[in-house]
C-alpha positions in Angstrom: -29.5 -79.1 32.4 -26.6 -77.2 30.7 -25.1 -80.6 29.9 -28.1 -81.5 27.8 -28.0 -78.2 25.9 -24.3 -78.8 25.1 -25.1 -82.3 23.9 -27.9 -81.1 21.6 -25.7 -78.3 20.3 -22.9 -80.6 19.4 -25.3 -83.2 17.9 -26.9 -80.5 15.7 -23.6 -79.0 14.7 -22.4 -82.5 13.7 -25.4 -83.0 11.5 -24.4 -80.1 9.4 -21.8 -82.3 7.9 -24.2 -84.7 6.2 -23.2 -84.9 2.5 -26.7 -85.3 1.0 -27.7 -81.6 1.6 -24.5 -80.4 -0.1 -24.9 -82.7 -3.0 -28.6 -82.1 -3.6 -28.2 -78.4 -2.9 -25.4 -77.8 -5.4 -27.1 -79.8 -8.1 -30.4 -78.0 -7.6 -28.8 -74.6 -7.6 -26.8 -75.4 -10.8 -29.9 -76.6 -12.6 -32.1 -73.7 -11.5 -29.4 -71.2 -12.6 -29.0 -73.0 -16.0 -32.7 -72.7 -16.6 -32.7 -69.0 -15.5 -30.2 -68.0 -18.1 -32.9 -68.0 -20.9 -35.0 -65.4 -18.9 -32.4 -62.7 -19.2 -31.5 -60.6 -22.3 -28.5 -58.7 -21.0 -25.3 -60.6 -21.9 -23.5 -59.5 -18.7 -26.2 -61.0 -16.5 -26.3 -64.2 -18.6 -22.6 -64.6 -18.2 -22.7 -64.1 -14.4 -25.6 -66.6 -14.1 -23.7 -69.1 -16.3 -20.6 -68.6 -14.2 -22.4 -69.4 -11.0 -24.2 -72.3 -12.6 -20.9 -73.8 -13.7 -19.4 -73.2 -10.3 -22.3 -75.1 -8.6 -22.1 -77.8 -11.2 -18.4 -78.2 -10.3 -19.3 -78.2 -6.6 -21.8 -81.0 -7.2 -19.1 -82.9 -9.1 -16.5 -82.3 -6.4 -18.9 -83.5 -3.6 -19.5 -86.7 -5.6 -15.8 -87.3 -6.2 -14.8 -86.7 -2.6 -17.7 -88.7 -1.3 -16.8 -91.7 -3.5 -13.2 -91.5 -2.2 -14.3 -91.5 1.4 -16.6 -94.5 1.0 -13.9 -96.5 -0.8 -11.4 -95.7 1.9 -13.8 -96.4 4.8 -14.6 -99.9 3.4 -11.0 -100.8 2.5 -9.4 -99.5 5.7 -12.1 -100.7 8.1 -11.0 -98.8 11.2 -13.1 -99.0 14.3 -15.1 -96.1 15.7 -14.3 -94.8 19.2 -17.8 -96.1 20.4 -17.3 -99.6 18.9 -17.0 -102.4 21.4 -13.4 -103.3 20.8 -12.3 -103.6 24.4 -11.0 -100.1 24.5 -8.5 -100.7 21.7 -8.1 -97.6 19.4 -6.3 -99.3 16.6 -8.6 -102.1 15.5 -8.9 -102.6 11.7 -11.2 -104.9 9.8 -10.5 -104.2 6.1 -13.2 -104.7 3.5 -15.9 -104.4 6.1 -19.3 -102.9 5.5 -20.1 -102.6 9.3 -20.8 -99.0 10.2 -18.7 -99.5 13.4 -15.7 -100.2 11.3 -15.9 -97.3 8.9 -14.4 -94.5 11.0 -11.4 -93.5 8.8 -11.7 -91.0 7.2 -14.5 -88.9 8.5 -17.2 -88.3 5.9 -18.7 -85.3 7.7 -15.3 -83.7 7.9 -14.6 -84.4 4.2 -18.0 -82.8 3.3 -17.6 -79.6 5.3 -14.0 -79.1 4.3 -14.8 -79.7 0.6 -17.5 -77.0 1.1 -14.9 -74.7 2.8 -12.4 -75.2 0.0 -15.0 -74.5 -2.6 -16.2 -71.3 -0.9 -12.5 -70.2 -0.4 -12.0 -70.6 -4.1 -14.8 -68.3 -4.8 -14.7 -65.7 -2.0 -11.7 -64.4 0.0 -13.8 -62.6 2.4 -15.6 -65.8 3.5 -12.5 -67.9 4.0 -12.1 -67.5 7.7 -15.8 -68.0 8.7 -16.2 -71.0 6.5 -13.1 -72.7 7.8 -14.1 -71.9 11.4 -17.4 -73.6 10.5 -15.6 -76.6 9.1 -13.4 -77.0 12.1 -16.4 -76.8 14.5 -18.3 -79.4 12.6 -15.3 -81.6 12.5 -14.5 -81.2 16.2 -18.1 -82.1 17.0 -17.5 -85.5 15.4 -14.8 -86.1 18.0 -17.0 -84.8 20.8 -19.8 -87.1 19.8 -17.3 -90.0 20.1 -17.8 -91.2 16.6 -14.4 -90.3 15.2 -10.8 -90.1 16.3 -8.7 -87.0 15.6 -6.8 -89.0 12.9 -10.2 -89.7 11.2 -10.9 -86.0 11.1 -7.4 -85.2 9.7 -8.0 -87.9 7.1 -11.3 -86.3 6.1 -9.5 -83.0 5.5 -6.9 -84.7 3.4 -9.5 -86.5 1.3 -11.3 -83.2 0.8 -8.1 -81.5 -0.4 -7.0 -84.4 -2.7 -10.6 -84.9 -4.0 -10.9 -81.2 -4.8 -7.7 -81.3 -6.9 -8.8 -84.5 -8.6 -12.2 -83.1 -9.3 -10.6 -80.0 -10.8 -8.5 -82.0 -13.2 -11.3 -84.3 -14.2 -13.8 -81.4 -14.6 -11.4 -79.2 -16.6 -10.6 -82.2 -18.9 -14.3 -82.8 -19.5 -14.9 -79.1 -20.2 -12.0 -79.0 -22.6 -13.2 -82.1 -24.4 -16.8 -81.1 -24.8 -16.8 -77.3 -25.2 -15.4 -74.7 -27.6 -12.3 -72.7 -26.6 -14.5 -69.6 -25.8 -16.9 -71.7 -23.6 -13.9 -73.3 -22.0 -12.5 -69.9 -21.1 -15.8 -68.8 -19.6 -16.0 -72.0 -17.5 -12.5 -71.6 -16.2 -13.4 -68.1 -14.9 -15.9 -69.7 -12.6 -13.0 -71.0 -10.4 -11.1 -67.7 -10.0 -11.4 -65.9 -6.7 -12.6 -62.3 -7.1 
């Protein structure tokens, strides 16, 4: 029976990389914090809540950007999954394919957890090691479940990194365009590690 416990542990760990929880969670927290600002009178508390709200808003934006990049790449590349029936060939590509068995590269679960890890690392130096260990474990579980190759996982990490930087540029451009210089300065503070 230990084999069954390992199987379920790896399966459950792998499920922690589903993007919908991160997208909905970051949006919900951002909205709740935005609404909570009006309930406080002290300026320092309002600024801290606004800071966190803007950070979670940016997180939502980043998860969306990186998720869109992954979906586009999966469809255009069309790489087979390890468990696809391709007569044991690891390098089968069917570009512009919407079949789940040919959307292996890059790993979306890996992109999600590494986007999360990069975001947390931006915000907290003390949580960097644990969050990256978590991201590596979830990513490795995708290989153990035989749904991704190592190169798919590496591609997911790369998309998370590139997507984060693209999201930063787009988000800061939007902030600069639609806010005053003072609000812009406050928004940029949300992305500085303490």
